[in-house]
C-alpha positions as CSV (number, residue, x, y, z in Angstrom):
1,M,9.6,101.5,56.0
2,Q,13.5,101.5,56.0
3,N,15.2,103.1,58.9
4,E,18.0,105.6,58.4
5,F,20.9,103.1,58.7
6,E,19.2,100.8,56.2
7,L,18.9,103.7,53.8
8,K,22.5,104.5,54.2
9,K,23.4,100.8,53.4
10,L,21.2,101.0,50.3
11,M,22.9,104.1,49.1
12,C,26.2,102.3,49.4
13,E,24.8,99.4,47.4
14,I,23.5,101.7,44.7
15,G,26.9,103.4,44.7
16,R,28.5,100.1,43.9
17,R,26.0,99.3,41.2
18,V,26.5,102.7,39.5
19,Y,30.3,102.4,39.7
20,N,30.5,98.7,38.6
21,R,28.2,99.4,35.6
22,G,30.6,102.2,34.4
23,M,28.0,105.0,35.0
24,V,30.6,107.0,36.8
25,A,34.4,107.3,36.8
26,A,36.6,108.1,39.8
27,N,34.6,110.2,42.3
28,D,31.8,111.3,39.9
29,G,28.1,111.1,40.5
30,N,25.9,111.7,43.5
31,F,22.5,110.7,44.9
32,S,20.2,111.5,47.8
33,V,17.2,110.3,49.7
34,K,14.5,112.3,51.4
35,L,13.9,111.4,55.1
36,N,11.3,114.2,55.8
37,D,10.6,117.7,54.6
38,N,13.8,119.0,56.2
39,E,16.2,116.1,56.4
40,F,18.0,114.4,53.5
41,L,20.7,111.8,53.2
42,C,23.3,112.4,50.4
43,T,26.6,111.0,49.1
44,P,29.8,112.9,49.9
45,T,32.0,114.8,47.5
46,G,35.5,113.6,46.6
47,V,35.0,109.8,47.1
48,S,34.3,107.0,44.8
49,K,30.7,105.9,44.9
50,G,31.8,102.3,44.4
51,F,33.6,102.1,47.8
52,M,31.3,103.9,50.2
53,T,30.3,102.5,53.6
54,P,27.4,103.9,55.7
55,E,29.6,106.3,57.7
56,Y,30.4,108.2,54.5
57,I,26.8,109.3,54.0
58,C,26.0,112.9,55.0
59,K,22.8,114.5,56.2
60,V,21.6,118.0,55.0
61,D,18.6,120.2,55.5
62,A,16.3,121.5,52.8
63,K,18.7,124.3,52.0
64,G,21.6,121.9,51.6
65,N,23.2,122.9,54.9
66,V,25.1,120.1,56.7
67,L,23.2,118.5,59.6
68,Q,25.6,115.6,60.1
69,A,28.8,114.5,58.5
70,N,31.6,112.3,59.8
71,G,35.2,113.2,59.7
72,N,36.2,115.1,56.6
73,F,33.1,114.0,54.6
74,R,31.1,116.8,53.1
75,P,28.0,116.8,50.8
76,S,28.4,117.0,47.1
77,S,28.5,120.5,45.8
78,E,25.7,119.5,43.4
79,I,23.2,119.0,46.2
80,K,21.6,122.2,45.0
81,M,20.0,120.4,42.0
82,H,18.7,117.6,44.3
83,M,17.1,120.2,46.6
84,R,15.4,121.9,43.6
85,V,13.8,118.5,42.6
86,Y,12.5,117.9,46.1
87,E,11.2,121.5,46.4
88,K,9.2,121.3,43.1
89,R,8.2,117.7,43.3
90,P,6.9,116.7,46.7
91,D,6.1,113.2,45.4
92,V,9.8,112.5,44.9
93,N,11.9,110.8,47.6
94,A,15.2,110.1,45.8
95,V,17.4,111.6,43.2
96,V,20.3,110.0,41.2
97,H,22.9,111.8,39.2
98,A,25.4,109.9,37.1
99,H,27.5,110.0,33.9
100,P,26.4,106.9,31.9
101,S,28.5,106.7,28.8
102,Y,25.9,106.4,26.0
103,A,23.3,108.8,27.6
104,T,26.0,111.3,28.3
105,S,27.2,111.1,24.7
106,F,23.7,112.1,23.6
107,A,23.8,114.9,26.1
108,I,27.1,116.1,24.8
109,A,25.9,115.9,21.2
110,G,22.7,117.8,22.1
111,I,20.4,115.0,21.1
112,P,17.4,114.3,23.4
113,L,16.2,110.7,23.7
114,T,12.7,111.0,22.1
115,A,12.7,108.3,19.5
116,P,10.0,105.7,20.3
117,I,12.0,102.5,19.7
118,M,11.1,100.0,22.4
119,P,8.0,99.4,24.5
120,E,9.7,99.5,27.9
121,A,11.3,102.9,27.2
122,V,8.1,104.4,25.9
123,I,6.1,103.2,28.9
124,A,8.7,103.8,31.7
125,L,10.4,107.0,30.4
126,G,8.3,108.5,27.6
127,C,10.9,111.1,26.5
128,V,14.2,112.2,28.0
129,P,14.7,115.9,27.2
130,I,17.9,117.9,27.6
131,A,18.3,120.6,30.3
132,K,20.6,123.3,29.0
133,Y,24.1,123.5,30.2
134,G,24.9,124.9,33.7
135,T,28.1,125.3,35.5
136,P,28.5,122.5,38.1
137,S,27.9,123.5,41.8
138,T,26.1,126.7,40.8
139,M,22.4,127.5,40.6
140,E,22.5,127.3,36.8
141,I,21.9,123.5,36.8
142,P,18.9,123.6,39.2
143,D,17.4,126.5,37.2
144,A,17.8,124.5,33.9
145,V,16.4,121.3,35.4
146,E,13.3,123.1,37.0
147,E,11.8,123.7,33.5
148,Y,11.2,119.9,33.1
149,L,10.3,118.9,36.7
150,P,6.5,119.2,36.2
151,Y,6.5,117.0,33.1
152,F,9.2,114.4,33.4
153,D,11.0,112.1,35.8
154,Q,14.4,112.3,34.2
155,V,16.5,114.6,32.0
156,L,19.9,114.6,30.3
157,L,22.2,117.4,31.4
158,E,23.8,119.1,28.4
159,N,27.5,118.3,28.3
160,H,27.3,116.8,31.7
161,G,25.4,113.6,32.3
162,A,21.9,112.5,33.4
163,L,19.5,113.1,36.3
164,S,16.6,110.8,37.5
165,W,14.2,111.0,40.4
166,S,11.4,108.8,41.7
167,T,9.4,107.7,44.8
168,D,12.4,105.8,46.2
169,L,16.1,105.3,45.6
170,L,15.9,102.0,43.8
171,S,13.3,103.3,41.4
172,A,15.3,106.4,40.7
173,Y,18.4,104.2,40.0
174,H,16.4,101.9,37.8
175,K,15.3,105.0,35.7
176,M,19.0,105.8,35.3
177,E,19.7,102.2,34.1
178,S,16.7,102.5,31.7
179,I,18.0,105.8,30.3
180,E,21.4,104.3,29.6
181,F,20.0,101.1,28.0
182,Y,17.7,103.2,25.8
183,A,20.6,105.5,24.8
184,E,22.8,102.5,24.0
185,L,20.1,100.8,21.8
186,L,19.4,104.0,20.0
187,Y,23.1,104.6,19.3
188,K,23.6,101.1,18.0
189,S,20.5,101.0,15.9
190,K,21.7,104.3,14.3
191,M,24.9,102.6,13.4
192,L,22.9,99.8,11.7
193,G,21.2,102.2,9.4
194,G,18.6,103.8,11.7
195,P,16.0,102.6,14.1
196,K,12.5,101.6,13.1
197,E,10.3,103.8,15.3
198,F,6.8,103.1,16.5
199,D,3.9,104.8,14.7
200,K,1.3,107.0,16.4
201,E,-1.1,104.1,16.9
202,Q,1.5,101.9,18.5
203,I,2.6,104.8,20.8
204,A,-1.0,105.5,21.8
205,K,-1.4,101.8,22.8
206,L,1.8,101.9,24.9
207,Y,0.7,105.1,26.6
208,D,-2.7,103.5,27.4
209,I,-0.9,100.6,29.0
210,R,1.0,103.0,31.2
211,R,-2.2,104.7,32.3
212,K,-3.8,101.4,33.1
213,M,-0.8,100.3,35.1
214,G,-1.2,103.5,37.3
215,L,2.6,104.1,37.4
216,P,3.6,107.0,39.6
217,G,5.5,110.1,38.4
218,K,5.2,112.4,35.5
219,H,5.0,111.2,31.9
220,P,3.8,112.4,28.5
221,A,1.0,109.8,28.6
222,N,-0.6,111.7,31.5
223,L,0.6,115.2,30.9
224,C,0.5,115.8,27.1
225,P,-2.0,118.6,26.4
226,N,-3.4,116.5,23.6
227,A,-4.1,113.6,26.0
228,K,-5.7,116.0,28.5
229,S,-8.2,117.2,25.9
230,G,-9.0,113.6,24.7
231,K,-6.9,113.7,21.6
232,E,-4.1,111.4,20.5
233,S,-0.9,111.7,22.7
234,C,2.2,113.2,21.2
235,H,5.6,111.7,21.8
236,N,8.5,113.6,20.3
237,C,7.7,116.8,22.2
238,S,11.1,117.3,23.7
239,G,9.5,119.1,26.7
240,N,7.0,121.2,24.8
241,C,4.2,119.5,26.7
242,G,5.1,121.9,29.5
243,G,3.9,125.1,28.0
244,T,1.4,124.5,25.2
245,N,-1.8,123.6,27.1
246,G,-4.8,125.3,25.5
247,T,-2.9,126.5,22.4
248,S,-4.2,126.4,18.9
249,D,-2.7,124.0,16.3
250,N,-0.9,126.9,14.6
251,E,0.6,128.0,17.9
252,L,1.6,124.4,18.8
253,V,3.4,124.0,15.4
254,A,5.1,127.3,15.9
255,A,6.3,126.3,19.4
256,I,7.7,123.0,18.1
257,T,9.3,124.7,15.1
258,K,11.0,127.2,17.4
259,K,12.3,124.4,19.6
260,V,13.7,122.5,16.6
261,M,15.4,125.6,15.3
262,E,17.0,126.3,18.7
263,Q,18.4,122.7,18.8
264,L,19.8,123.2,15.3
265,G,21.4,126.5,16.3
266,M,19.3,128.4,13.8
């Protein structure tokens, strides 16, 4: 198990990766690591994540209050959404927030990443829904993200960026990389005339691979109400897996139709 100083060094390394890959600009982005139920390391506000050293890293409690901060360094004002993830997902030990270009473009356009176009994305991510827009540094973003916490390990933030979480910082960062790569491939394939998506049988096989691998976290392969009842898993649910357990087919269709109509602004 890594000690606190090693975790701070890793956070600085992840900061360099995020910055060098163009997932953030200037002082954007933030991430955190859970030490225990009431101590969390987090990146400071107002500094480039690509140039941090261990003394930059702050420590906060479960309410986001400062426990330790050197000099003028202070935790990101968006620590609230990190704390909401930890509160609702005790299995999570790290959270990453960034503004990757392609994924954020989908978030700005209001298009969730649900097209099943490559095996790795279907197995690792499943779907990437969009949490509705919230004003940065307020409770609006944590409230919007909370809806998806029981069912996914990543979301797009409408007109804002992306958020991922996992059992450790490197895994949470890798999810962010996967989101951006998926978004880039989807965008480019659309420019080439449209992606060829997997059919239901192919998706079912990929979901079965994930279940056999025993991967941690939340994913439609394990949480889809159809899968729970022994039926074929859905994929393009855009988050509807969360609230349709035990519903009839007509109710399920109505719920999906309502979601589509909302996304179309109708």
